[in-house]
C-alpha positions in Angstrom: 0.0 0.0 0.0 1.2 3.5 -0.9 0.0 6.9 0.3 0.5 10.2 -1.6 0.7 12.9 1.0 0.4 16.6 0.2 0.5 19.5 2.7 -1.0 22.6 1.1 -2.0 26.1 2.0 -4.7 28.4 0.7 -4.1 30.6 -2.3 -3.5 34.4 -1.7 -6.7 36.3 -0.8 -8.6 33.3 0.5 -9.6 32.8 4.1 -8.9 29.5 5.9 -12.7 28.9 6.3 -13.3 29.4 2.6 -10.4 27.1 1.7 -11.7 24.3 3.9 -15.3 24.7 2.7 -14.2 24.5 -1.0 -11.8 21.6 -0.4 -14.4 19.6 1.5 -17.6 20.4 -0.3 -16.4 21.1 -3.9 -13.1 19.5 -4.6 -13.8 16.4 -2.5 -17.1 15.5 -4.4 -15.3 16.1 -7.7 -12.8 13.4 -6.8 -15.4 11.1 -5.3 -17.4 11.3 -8.6 -14.7 9.3 -10.3 -12.2 7.7 -7.8 -10.1 5.9 -10.5 -7.3 4.0 -8.8 -7.5 5.8 -5.4 -8.3 3.3 -2.7 -8.9 5.9 0.0 -9.1 9.7 0.0 -8.7 11.5 3.3 -8.6 15.3 4.0 -6.9 16.5 7.2 -8.2 20.0 8.0 -5.6 21.9 10.0 -6.7 23.8 13.1 -3.3 24.6 14.7 0.4 24.1 14.0 3.9 24.4 15.4 7.3 24.4 13.9 11.0 24.1 14.6 12.5 23.8 18.1 13.4 26.1 21.0 16.7 27.8 20.3 16.2 28.2 16.5 17.6 31.5 15.4 15.3 31.5 12.5 12.9 28.9 11.3 14.0 27.2 8.0 10.7 26.2 6.5 7.5 27.9 5.3 5.3 25.9 7.6 1.9 27.5 7.2 -0.5 24.8 6.0 -4.3 24.7 5.8 -4.8 21.0 5.0 -3.1 17.7 4.3 -4.4 15.4 1.6 -3.8 11.6 1.8 -4.5 9.5 -1.4 -4.0 5.8 -0.8 -3.2 3.4 -3.7 -2.6 -0.3 -3.9 0.6 0.1 -5.9 2.5 2.5 -8.2 0.6 1.2 -11.2 -2.6 2.4 -9.7 -1.0 5.7 -8.9 0.4 6.2 -12.4 -2.9 5.2 -14.1 -4.8 7.7 -11.9 -2.5 10.6 -12.5 -2.4 10.1 -16.3 -6.2 9.7 -16.6 -7.9 12.5 -18.5 -10.3 13.1 -15.6 -7.3 13.9 -13.3 -5.5 16.0 -15.9 -8.6 17.9 -17.1 -10.9 18.2 -14.0 -9.2 17.4 -10.7 -5.8 19.0 -11.4 -7.2 22.3 -12.8 -9.7 22.6 -9.9 -6.7 22.7 -7.5 -5.9 26.2 -8.8 -9.2 27.5 -7.2 -7.9 26.9 -3.6 -4.3 25.6 -3.6 -1.2 27.9 -3.5 0.6 25.5 -5.9 4.2 26.8 -5.6 4.3 26.2 -1.9 2.8 22.7 -1.8 4.8 19.9 -0.1 4.2 16.3 -1.3 5.8 12.9 -0.8 5.0 9.3 -1.7 5.1 7.1 1.4 4.5 3.6 2.6 2.5 3.5 5.8 3.6 1.4 8.8 0.8 1.0 11.2 2.6 0.8 14.6 -0.7 1.0 16.4 -3.5 1.0 13.8 -6.3 3.4 14.3 -9.7 1.8 14.8 -12.4 2.3 12.0 -13.9 5.7 12.3 -17.7 6.0 12.4 -17.7 9.8 12.0 -15.5 12.5 10.6 -13.5 14.9 12.8 -11.2 12.6 14.8 -8.1 14.5 15.9 -4.7 13.6 14.3 -1.3 15.2 14.7 0.9 15.1 11.6 4.6 15.5 12.2 6.6 16.2 9.0 10.1 15.0 9.6 13.2 16.1 7.6 16.3 13.8 8.1 19.5 15.3 9.4 22.5 15.9 7.2 24.6 12.9 6.6 21.9 10.3 7.5 21.0 7.9 4.8 17.3 7.2 4.0 17.5 3.7 5.3 19.3 4.8 8.5 16.7 7.6 9.0 13.8 5.1 8.6 15.2 2.6 11.1 16.1 5.2 13.7 12.9 7.2 13.4 10.8 4.1 13.9 13.0 3.1 16.9 12.8 6.5 18.5 9.0 6.4 18.3 8.9 2.9 19.8 11.1 4.2 22.7 8.9 7.3 23.2 5.6 5.3 23.2 7.0 2.7 25.6 7.3 5.2 28.4 4.7 5.3 31.2 4.0 9.0 30.9 0.8 11.1 30.4 2.0 12.2 26.9 2.3 8.6 25.7 -0.9 7.3 27.4 -2.8 10.0 25.5 -1.8 8.6 22.1 -4.6 6.4 20.7 -2.9 5.2 17.4 0.4 5.7 15.6 1.0 5.4 11.8 4.4 6.1 10.4 4.6 7.1 6.7 8.1 6.4 5.3 9.2 8.0 2.0 9.2 5.8 -1.1 11.3 7.1 -4.1 9.7 7.8 -7.4 6.2 8.9 -8.4 7.3 12.2 -9.7 4.2 12.5 -11.8 2.0 12.2 -8.7 4.0 14.7 -6.8 3.9 17.2 -9.6 0.1 17.1 -9.5 0.2 19.2 -6.3 2.9 21.7 -7.3 5.8 22.8 -5.2 8.7 21.2 -7.0 11.3 23.5 -5.4 10.1 23.0 -1.8 12.2 21.3 0.9 11.8 17.5 0.9 10.5 15.4 3.8 11.4 11.8 4.4 8.6 10.8 6.8 5.3 11.9 8.3 4.2 10.5 11.6 0.4 10.4 12.4 -0.6 10.3 16.0 -4.3 10.1 17.0 -5.9 11.6 20.1 -9.4 11.7 21.6 -9.7 15.4 21.5 -8.0 18.6 20.3 -7.2 19.6 23.9 -5.4 16.3 24.5 -3.4 16.7 21.3 -2.4 20.3 22.0 -1.5 19.4 25.6 0.4 16.2 25.2 2.1 16.2 21.7 4.7 18.9 22.6 6.0 16.6 25.4 5.9 13.6 23.1 8.0 15.5 20.5 10.6 16.4 23.1 10.9 12.8 24.2 11.3 11.8 20.5 14.5 14.0 20.3 16.2 12.3 23.3 17.5 9.2 21.4 18.6 11.5 18.6 20.7 13.5 21.1 22.3 10.3 22.4 23.4 8.9 19.0 23.5 12.1 16.9 20.4 13.6 15.3 18.5 11.5 12.8 16.1 14.3 12.0 16.4 18.1 11.8 13.9 19.8 14.1 14.5 23.2 12.5 13.2 21.9 9.1 10.4 19.9 10.7 6.9 21.0 11.6 3.6 19.8 13.2 0.0 20.1 12.0 -2.9 19.5 14.3 -5.8 18.3 12.2 -9.3 16.9 12.0 -9.6 14.0 9.7 -12.4 13.8 7.1 -12.7 10.7 4.8 -14.0 11.7 1.4 -14.3 8.1 0.1 -13.0 4.6 0.5 -13.1 1.8 -2.0 -12.7 -2.0 -1.3 
């Protein structure tokens, strides 16, 4: 299974509310009308965010985001067929210009690793924290993948309030390729990200209260062995999850 993840922000002159309304009630139904090879389409509507780490002289990433799209595919063939289909090129793609600030979009193709799978959702709006991770200089992709998963396992194993509040954990690890799919969202010149961690909470208050402590504990193994990710290039989005459609 593969997931195409895109963090986007609203185009100039558009309010966040108008952006979310258009994305959910106009763009979403356009995609649902012809799902093609997309197995599952999820929108994550951002309600808060944080970036970098204490001590940064200046943050290194344009972090402001209004939503994160997740498109799930069975394989790269399904992804390629979807992105090359006339409906995608002539309807879905051009509609993005009505709400998406294309040059600033961030996208990556990833393989999800469900460390603690989320239970099926009966209603939209469950709270998810998406942590976009940028690997540190000198760390290989394989090394980054192994160390990031290990750091999360250590953090989640602790008997602390900030770990007890986590209801599920899915780690999305970058998969090379799929340039056509990434170009669909724009932002070819943006900084790249090697992983996105999704943590689920019962409420927005729990996420906002506990994730900062969780993120600090995640950095501890990195400090002991040398950093595997760069906090100054990484950022966090607090979201409400909305499933647009899901196919068998």
